[in-house]
C-alpha positions as CSV (number, residue, x, y, z in Angstrom):
1,M,-13.9,10.4,33.9
2,P,-15.0,6.8,34.4
3,D,-18.6,6.5,35.5
4,N,-17.8,4.7,38.7
5,A,-14.6,6.4,39.5
6,A,-14.0,8.5,42.6
7,A,-11.2,10.1,44.5
8,P,-9.5,7.8,47.0
9,V,-10.5,8.9,50.5
10,G,-8.1,8.4,53.3
11,D,-9.7,5.3,54.7
12,S,-9.0,4.4,58.2
13,L,-11.6,1.7,57.9
14,Q,-9.6,-0.5,55.5
15,G,-6.4,0.6,53.8
16,D,-5.1,3.9,52.9
17,D,-7.5,4.3,50.0
18,L,-10.7,3.2,48.5
19,P,-9.7,3.2,44.8
20,G,-11.8,4.2,41.9
21,D,-12.9,1.3,39.7
22,G,-11.4,2.5,36.4
23,V,-11.3,0.2,33.4
24,Q,-8.2,-1.9,33.3
25,G,-5.9,-1.1,30.5
26,D,-5.2,-3.5,27.7
27,G,-2.3,-3.8,25.4
28,L,-0.1,-2.5,22.7
29,P,1.7,-3.4,19.6
30,S,4.9,-5.3,19.4
31,D,8.1,-3.4,20.1
32,G,10.7,-2.8,17.6
33,L,8.7,-3.7,14.5
34,P,11.3,-4.9,11.9
35,G,12.4,-2.3,9.4
36,D,13.2,-3.0,5.8
37,G,16.9,-3.3,6.4
38,V,17.9,0.2,5.3
39,Q,20.1,1.8,7.9
40,G,19.6,5.5,8.6
41,E,22.4,8.0,9.1
42,A,24.2,8.0,12.4
43,G,24.9,11.7,12.0
44,G,28.3,13.3,12.0
45,G,30.1,14.1,15.2
46,G,28.3,11.5,17.2
47,V,29.6,9.9,20.4
48,P,32.1,7.2,19.3
49,G,30.6,3.7,19.5
50,E,31.9,1.1,21.9
51,A,32.9,-2.4,20.9
52,G,30.8,-5.5,21.1
53,A,28.2,-6.0,23.8
54,D,29.2,-2.8,25.6
55,A,28.4,-0.8,22.4
56,G,25.1,-2.6,22.0
57,E,24.1,-1.9,25.6
58,S,25.1,1.7,25.4
59,A,23.0,2.1,22.3
60,R,20.0,0.4,23.9
61,R,20.1,2.7,26.9
62,A,20.4,5.8,24.7
63,V,17.5,4.6,22.5
64,E,15.3,3.9,25.5
65,A,16.1,7.3,27.1
66,V,15.4,9.3,23.9
67,W,12.3,7.3,23.1
68,R,10.8,7.8,26.6
69,I,11.3,11.5,26.4
70,D,10.5,12.2,22.7
71,A,8.1,9.4,21.7
72,A,5.1,11.6,21.5
73,R,6.9,14.3,19.5
74,I,8.3,11.8,17.1
75,V,5.0,9.9,16.5
76,G,3.0,13.1,16.4
77,A,5.3,14.7,13.8
78,L,5.2,11.5,11.7
79,A,1.4,11.3,11.9
80,R,1.2,14.9,10.7
81,F,3.6,14.1,7.9
82,T,1.9,10.9,6.7
83,G,-1.7,11.6,7.7
84,D,-1.8,8.0,8.8
85,F,-1.7,7.4,12.6
86,A,-1.1,3.6,12.4
87,L,1.7,4.0,9.8
88,A,3.3,6.8,11.9
89,E,3.5,4.5,14.9
90,D,4.8,1.6,12.8
91,V,7.6,3.5,11.1
92,A,8.6,5.1,14.4
93,Q,9.1,1.6,15.7
94,E,11.2,0.7,12.7
95,A,13.4,3.7,13.3
96,V,13.9,2.5,16.9
97,T,14.9,-0.9,15.7
98,E,17.4,0.6,13.2
99,A,18.8,2.9,15.9
100,L,19.7,-0.1,18.1
101,V,22.0,-1.3,15.3
102,A,23.2,2.0,13.8
103,W,24.1,3.6,17.1
104,A,26.0,0.6,18.3
105,D,28.1,0.8,15.1
106,S,28.5,4.5,14.7
107,G,27.7,6.1,18.0
108,V,24.8,8.1,19.2
109,P,24.2,11.0,16.8
110,R,24.2,14.7,17.8
111,S,20.4,14.9,17.6
112,P,19.1,11.5,18.6
113,A,15.4,12.5,18.3
114,G,16.1,14.1,14.9
115,W,17.8,10.9,13.7
116,L,14.7,8.8,14.7
117,L,12.4,11.3,13.1
118,T,14.3,11.4,9.9
119,T,14.6,7.6,9.7
120,G,10.9,7.2,10.4
121,R,10.1,9.7,7.7
122,R,12.2,7.8,5.2
123,R,10.5,4.5,6.2
124,A,7.1,6.2,5.6
125,I,8.2,7.4,2.2
126,D,9.3,3.8,1.4
127,A,5.9,2.5,2.5
128,F,4.1,5.0,0.2
129,R,6.3,4.0,-2.7
130,R,5.5,0.4,-2.1
131,R,1.8,1.3,-2.1
132,S,2.3,3.4,-5.2
133,T,3.8,0.4,-7.0
134,R,1.0,-1.8,-5.9
135,D,-1.6,0.7,-7.0
136,E,0.0,1.1,-10.4
137,R,-0.2,-2.7,-10.8
138,Y,-3.9,-2.6,-9.9
139,A,-4.5,0.3,-12.3
140,E,-2.7,-1.5,-15.1
141,L,-4.8,-4.6,-14.6
142,A,-8.0,-2.5,-14.6
143,H,-6.7,-0.8,-17.8
144,Q,-6.3,-4.1,-19.5
145,L,-9.8,-5.3,-18.3
146,T,-11.5,-2.2,-19.7
147,E,-9.5,-2.2,-22.9
148,G,-7.6,1.0,-22.2
149,Q,-10.6,2.9,-20.7
150,T,-10.5,4.4,-17.2
151,S,-13.3,6.0,-15.2
152,S,-11.5,9.3,-15.3
153,G,-10.1,9.1,-18.8
154,A,-6.6,9.6,-17.5
155,P,-3.9,7.3,-18.9
156,V,-2.1,4.9,-16.5
157,A,1.1,6.9,-16.8
158,A,-0.5,10.0,-15.5
159,R,-2.1,8.1,-12.6
160,S,1.4,6.8,-11.8
161,T,2.5,10.3,-10.9
162,A,-0.5,10.8,-8.8
163,A,0.1,7.6,-7.0
164,G,3.1,9.1,-5.4
165,C,0.9,11.3,-3.2
166,L,0.3,10.9,0.4
167,P,-3.3,10.1,1.5
168,G,-5.7,12.7,0.1
169,G,-3.2,13.7,-2.6
170,S,-1.6,16.2,-0.2
171,F,1.8,16.2,-1.9
172,T,4.0,14.1,-4.1
173,L,7.3,12.6,-3.0
174,T,9.6,15.1,-4.6
175,S,13.2,15.7,-3.7
176,Q,12.2,18.7,-1.7
177,Q,10.0,16.6,0.6
178,D,12.7,13.9,0.7
179,S,15.0,16.3,2.4
180,D,15.5,16.5,6.1
181,D,13.6,19.6,6.8
182,L,11.1,21.2,9.1
183,L,9.3,18.2,10.7
184,W,10.5,19.7,14.0
185,D,8.4,22.8,13.4
186,P,8.5,24.6,16.8
187,D,5.1,26.1,16.0
188,R,3.6,22.6,15.5
189,V,5.2,20.4,18.1
190,H,2.6,21.1,20.9
191,D,-0.3,20.7,18.4
192,D,1.2,17.4,17.3
193,V,1.5,16.0,20.8
194,L,-1.9,17.2,21.7
195,A,-3.4,15.8,18.5
196,L,-1.7,12.5,19.4
197,M,-3.3,12.4,22.8
198,F,-6.8,13.1,21.4
199,T,-6.3,10.4,18.7
200,A,-5.1,7.8,21.2
201,C,-8.1,8.6,23.4
202,H,-10.7,8.9,20.6
203,P,-14.2,7.8,21.6
204,V,-14.3,5.3,18.8
205,L,-11.9,3.1,20.8
206,A,-12.8,1.0,23.8
207,P,-11.6,2.4,27.1
208,Q,-9.1,-0.4,27.4
209,A,-7.6,0.4,24.1
210,R,-7.4,4.1,24.9
211,V,-5.3,3.4,28.0
212,A,-3.0,1.1,26.1
213,L,-2.5,3.3,23.1
214,T,-1.8,6.3,25.2
215,L,0.9,4.5,27.2
216,R,2.4,3.3,23.9
217,V,2.4,6.3,21.6
218,V,2.3,9.2,24.1
219,G,4.2,7.6,27.0
220,G,6.7,5.6,24.9
221,L,6.3,2.5,27.1
222,S,7.1,-0.9,25.5
223,S,4.4,-3.5,25.1
224,E,6.3,-5.7,27.6
225,E,6.3,-2.8,30.2
226,I,2.6,-2.3,29.7
227,A,1.9,-6.0,29.9
228,R,3.8,-6.2,33.2
229,A,2.0,-3.2,34.6
230,F,-1.5,-4.6,33.9
231,L,-0.6,-8.3,34.3
232,V,-1.7,-8.9,30.8
233,P,0.1,-11.4,28.5
234,T,2.2,-9.6,25.9
235,P,0.6,-11.4,22.9
236,T,-2.8,-10.2,24.1
237,I,-1.4,-6.7,24.4
238,Q,-0.2,-6.9,20.8
239,A,-3.4,-8.2,19.4
240,R,-5.5,-5.6,21.1
241,I,-3.4,-2.6,20.0
242,T,-3.5,-3.9,16.4
243,R,-7.3,-4.0,16.5
244,A,-7.3,-0.4,18.0
245,K,-5.2,0.9,15.2
246,K,-7.4,-0.8,12.6
247,T,-10.4,0.8,14.3
248,I,-8.9,4.2,14.0
249,A,-8.2,3.6,10.3
250,A,-11.6,2.1,9.6
251,A,-13.3,5.1,11.3
252,R,-11.1,7.5,9.3
253,V,-10.2,9.3,12.5
254,P,-8.2,12.4,11.3
255,F,-4.9,13.2,13.0
256,A,-5.9,16.7,14.1
257,L,-7.0,18.7,17.1
258,P,-10.8,18.3,17.5
259,P,-12.9,21.3,16.5
260,A,-13.3,23.9,19.3
261,H,-16.9,22.9,20.0
262,E,-15.8,19.3,20.6
263,R,-12.6,19.9,22.5
264,R,-13.9,20.2,26.0
265,E,-15.9,16.9,25.7
266,R,-13.0,15.1,24.1
267,L,-10.6,16.5,26.7
268,G,-12.7,14.5,29.3
269,A,-11.8,11.3,27.5
270,V,-8.1,12.1,27.7
271,L,-8.3,13.0,31.4
272,S,-10.3,9.8,32.0
273,V,-7.5,7.7,30.5
274,L,-4.8,9.3,32.6
275,Y,-6.9,8.9,35.7
276,V,-7.4,5.2,35.0
277,I,-3.7,4.7,34.6
278,F,-2.9,6.5,37.8
279,T,-5.6,4.7,39.8
280,E,-4.3,1.3,38.7
281,G,-0.8,2.4,39.8
282,S,-2.0,3.8,43.2
283,T,-4.0,0.7,44.2
284,A,-3.6,-2.3,41.9
285,T,-6.7,-4.2,41.1
286,S,-4.9,-7.5,41.0
287,G,-1.5,-9.1,41.6
288,A,0.9,-9.4,44.5
289,D,1.7,-5.7,45.1
290,L,-0.5,-3.0,46.5
291,L,1.2,-0.2,44.5
292,R,2.5,0.0,41.0
293,P,4.5,3.2,41.3
294,D,6.0,3.1,37.8
295,L,2.5,3.2,36.3
296,A,1.3,5.9,38.7
297,F,4.3,8.1,38.0
298,E,3.9,7.6,34.2
299,A,0.4,9.0,34.6
300,I,1.8,12.0,36.5
301,R,4.4,12.6,33.7
302,L,1.7,12.5,31.0
303,T,-0.6,14.8,33.0
304,R,2.3,17.3,33.4
305,M,2.7,17.1,29.7
306,L,-1.0,17.9,29.2
307,V,-0.8,20.8,31.7
308,A,2.0,22.3,29.6
309,L,-0.1,21.9,26.5
310,L,-3.3,23.2,28.0
311,P,-2.3,25.6,30.8
312,D,-5.8,27.3,31.0
313,E,-7.8,24.1,31.5
314,A,-8.8,23.9,35.2
315,E,-9.6,20.2,35.2
316,V,-6.1,19.3,33.8
317,H,-4.6,21.1,36.8
318,G,-7.2,19.4,39.0
319,L,-6.1,15.9,37.8
320,L,-2.4,16.8,38.3
321,A,-3.2,18.0,41.8
322,L,-5.1,14.8,42.7
323,C,-2.3,12.6,41.4
324,E,0.5,14.5,43.1
325,L,-1.2,14.6,46.5
326,T,-2.2,10.9,46.3
327,A,1.3,9.8,45.2
328,A,2.8,11.9,48.1
329,R,1.5,9.2,50.5
330,F,3.1,6.3,48.6
331,P,6.3,6.1,50.7
332,A,4.2,5.5,53.9
333,R,1.5,3.2,52.4
334,T,3.5,0.0,52.5
335,G,5.8,-1.6,55.1
336,P,9.2,-3.1,54.5
337,D,7.7,-6.3,53.1
338,G,5.2,-4.5,50.9
339,E,2.3,-5.0,53.3
340,P,-0.3,-2.2,53.3
341,V,-0.2,0.3,56.2
342,L,-3.5,1.8,57.3
343,L,-3.8,5.5,57.2
344,A,-4.0,5.8,61.0
345,D,-0.8,3.9,61.3
346,Q,1.2,5.7,58.6
347,D,4.3,7.8,59.5
348,R,3.3,11.1,57.9
349,G,6.9,12.2,58.2
350,R,7.5,9.8,55.3
351,W,5.0,11.6,53.0
352,D,6.6,13.3,50.1
353,R,6.5,17.0,51.0
354,A,7.7,18.1,47.6
355,A,4.9,16.2,45.9
356,I,2.4,17.8,48.4
357,R,3.7,21.3,47.6
358,R,3.4,20.5,43.8
359,G,-0.1,19.1,44.3
360,L,-1.3,22.1,46.4
361,A,0.1,24.5,43.8
362,A,-1.7,22.6,41.0
363,F,-4.9,22.7,43.1
364,E,-4.6,26.5,43.6
365,R,-4.1,26.9,39.8
366,A,-7.2,24.7,39.1
367,S,-9.2,27.0,41.5
368,A,-7.8,30.1,39.9
369,V,-8.4,29.3,36.2
370,G,-11.8,27.6,36.5
371,R,-15.3,28.7,37.4
372,G,-15.9,26.3,40.3
373,L,-14.3,22.9,40.7
374,G,-15.0,20.1,38.3
375,P,-14.8,16.3,39.2
376,Y,-11.0,16.2,39.3
377,G,-10.7,19.5,41.2
378,L,-13.2,18.2,43.8
379,Q,-11.2,15.0,44.2
380,A,-8.0,17.1,44.5
381,A,-9.7,19.2,47.3
382,I,-10.4,15.9,49.2
383,A,-6.8,14.8,48.8
384,A,-5.7,18.3,50.0
385,C,-7.6,17.8,53.2
386,H,-5.6,14.7,53.9
387,A,-2.3,16.3,52.9
388,R,-2.8,19.2,55.2
389,A,-3.9,17.2,58.3
390,P,-1.2,16.2,60.8
391,A,-3.1,13.1,61.8
392,V,-6.3,11.2,61.0
393,A,-8.1,12.7,64.0
394,A,-7.2,16.2,62.9
395,T,-8.5,15.7,59.4
396,D,-11.5,17.9,58.4
397,W,-13.9,15.0,57.8
398,E,-16.9,17.4,57.8
399,R,-15.4,19.2,54.8
400,I,-14.6,15.9,53.1
401,V,-18.3,14.8,53.5
402,L,-19.4,18.0,51.9
403,L,-16.9,17.6,49.0
404,Y,-18.1,14.1,48.4
405,E,-21.7,15.3,48.3
406,A,-20.7,17.9,45.7
407,L,-18.8,15.3,43.7
408,G,-21.9,13.1,43.8
409,Q,-23.9,15.9,42.3
410,V,-21.3,16.5,39.5
411,T,-20.5,12.8,38.8
412,P,-23.1,10.5,40.3
413,S,-21.5,7.1,41.1
414,P,-21.9,4.4,43.7
415,I,-18.1,4.6,44.4
416,V,-18.5,8.2,45.2
417,D,-21.3,7.3,47.6
418,L,-19.2,4.6,49.2
419,N,-16.4,7.0,49.8
420,R,-18.9,9.4,51.3
421,A,-20.0,6.7,53.7
422,V,-16.4,6.3,54.9
423,A,-16.1,10.0,55.5
424,V,-19.5,10.1,57.3
425,A,-18.3,7.2,59.5
426,M,-15.2,9.3,60.5
427,A,-17.2,12.5,61.0
428,H,-20.4,11.2,62.6
429,G,-19.9,7.5,63.5
430,P,-20.6,4.1,61.9
431,L,-24.4,4.0,62.2
432,P,-25.3,6.8,59.7
433,A,-22.6,5.5,57.4
434,L,-24.1,2.0,57.5
435,E,-27.4,3.4,56.3
436,I,-25.7,4.7,53.2
437,V,-23.8,1.4,52.6
438,D,-27.0,-0.7,53.1
439,A,-28.8,1.5,50.5
440,L,-25.9,0.9,48.1
441,A,-26.1,-2.8,48.7
442,G,-29.8,-2.8,48.1
443,G,-29.3,-1.1,44.7
444,G,-27.0,-3.9,43.5
445,L,-24.7,-1.5,41.6
446,L,-21.6,-2.8,43.4
447,N,-22.3,-6.5,43.2
448,G,-19.0,-8.3,42.5
449,S,-16.9,-5.5,44.0
450,H,-14.9,-6.2,47.2
451,L,-15.1,-2.6,48.3
452,L,-18.7,-2.6,49.5
453,P,-18.4,-5.7,51.8
454,T,-15.0,-4.3,53.0
455,V,-16.6,-1.1,54.2
456,R,-19.7,-2.8,55.5
457,G,-17.6,-5.3,57.4
458,E,-15.6,-2.5,59.1
459,L,-18.7,-0.6,60.0
460,L,-20.3,-3.7,61.5
461,T,-17.1,-4.3,63.5
462,R,-17.3,-0.9,65.0
463,L,-20.9,-1.5,66.0
464,G,-19.9,-4.7,67.7
465,R,-21.9,-6.9,65.3
466,T,-19.1,-9.4,65.0
467,T,-20.8,-12.3,63.2
468,Q,-22.2,-10.1,60.4
469,A,-18.9,-8.3,60.2
470,R,-16.9,-11.5,59.8
471,A,-19.3,-12.7,57.0
472,E,-18.8,-9.4,55.1
473,L,-15.0,-9.4,55.4
474,E,-14.9,-13.1,54.2
475,Q,-17.0,-12.1,51.2
476,A,-14.7,-9.1,50.5
477,A,-11.6,-11.4,50.7
478,R,-13.2,-13.8,48.1
479,L,-13.9,-10.9,45.8
480,C,-10.6,-9.1,46.2
481,G,-8.1,-9.5,43.3
482,N,-5.1,-7.9,45.1
483,A,-3.1,-10.3,47.2
484,R,-1.9,-7.7,49.7
485,E,-5.4,-6.3,50.3
486,R,-6.8,-9.9,50.6
487,A,-4.2,-10.7,53.3
488,I,-5.3,-7.8,55.4
489,L,-9.0,-8.8,55.0
490,L,-8.2,-12.4,56.1
491,R,-6.2,-11.2,59.1
492,K,-9.3,-9.1,60.2
493,V,-11.5,-12.2,59.7
494,A,-9.1,-14.2,61.9
495,A,-9.1,-11.5,64.6
496,L,-12.9,-11.5,64.6
497,S,-12.9,-15.3,64.9
498,A,-11.0,-15.3,68.1
499,P,-13.3,-15.9,71.1
500,P,-14.0,-12.6,72.9
501,A,-14.1,-12.2,76.6
502,H,-17.7,-11.2,76.3
503,S,-20.0,-10.1,73.5
504,D,-22.8,-7.5,73.5
505,E,-23.7,-7.8,69.8
506,T,-27.4,-8.1,68.9
507,D,-27.2,-10.0,65.6
């Protein structure tokens, strides 16, 4: 998980949550990369196409639905087939582009995902044939320059046959491989998707690139969707994903499950990416909206996918529990105009009870399959305390303090300590909490974050030290990138600026 990330604590001091400070995601490749003009088969017995714009719109909706559901399986199977992660993603996009045309003309095929997979496989074969032709030309030139001698002693004609192999000489492009068979191997699908997740979250990539690549190739989001979610320009998204794919190729990252001795450590990188995506959706770091539900729910969908692939990993269940329990509060966290609603003011009747049940079930599973709770399980335990409480006053703040202390031992972080201070304030009052916050301020690890002056300002307000509190909240407003949170902070500053009937502060 990110070094400075922490579970959001129900924060009656400032909003509903103190978010973790996960790394903001970057971008992805362009959508619908142009194919080579060869139209794939529509498949017999497909739904009859509609005419004109209606047919095009129907095809677009069908392609979007199939891609969102099956993107990971398609790209994963193509990556296994080609041994080339970047090529697999490119030819999958070419297949999507072709489908928009072919399905509008001929209707949606009986097996839409199979159609995309077959078309992508054919585009991959075309790409290897083009590479073979290029390599033959290079070999012929080398042959001429060395007067017919080659380093291996093999004639150019023999090498031409070898040039038809996929990377590593795994097989040649025979008619058998050119048939439409067995890419949907039911015994390999889960491994393909899991390998895709591990590849997209490989440590060789920067954290921003891992987030973007996961949303693209595993989540099936378009680059425009990701750009909107993270408020990043689409061209920036496209450039960054291109660099990420080149990095994977240059590092020769294999498309395979990591060895058993590496898998637990590498799983942490995958969970960290999903956590960052969810955190940005649950409390946006910038922009006009407090929540970005689509992003948060996409993280939940991907985490559910990972749970299905790794049902015996406790921390996967812990992350799912954390996400479900946090998302359950979404309906009550904002008012009609999108303004944040403080935890103490929320109508808990609007909390999503189905999501709470799912979250608690996932938490129970994490507790059952693991030997003690890990970082995500501990955060889920904190979220469960809030989910079970009928009101802020009835929340088990003492338990939350203990859970944050345990989390700080497992994953030391200034954000964890700041969340602990909030819980201490609720359990024991503002003065001991202020001591924790002042120690954090002295360490300088949260310089530039609006979270620390936000909490400090609220604690000082409770202690009646109005002048200091106002200065802290003004500083928090200057540092806050989210417009909705900033508006709350400025309202609090205005309330503190109103002349009181009397003051007993000792600033």
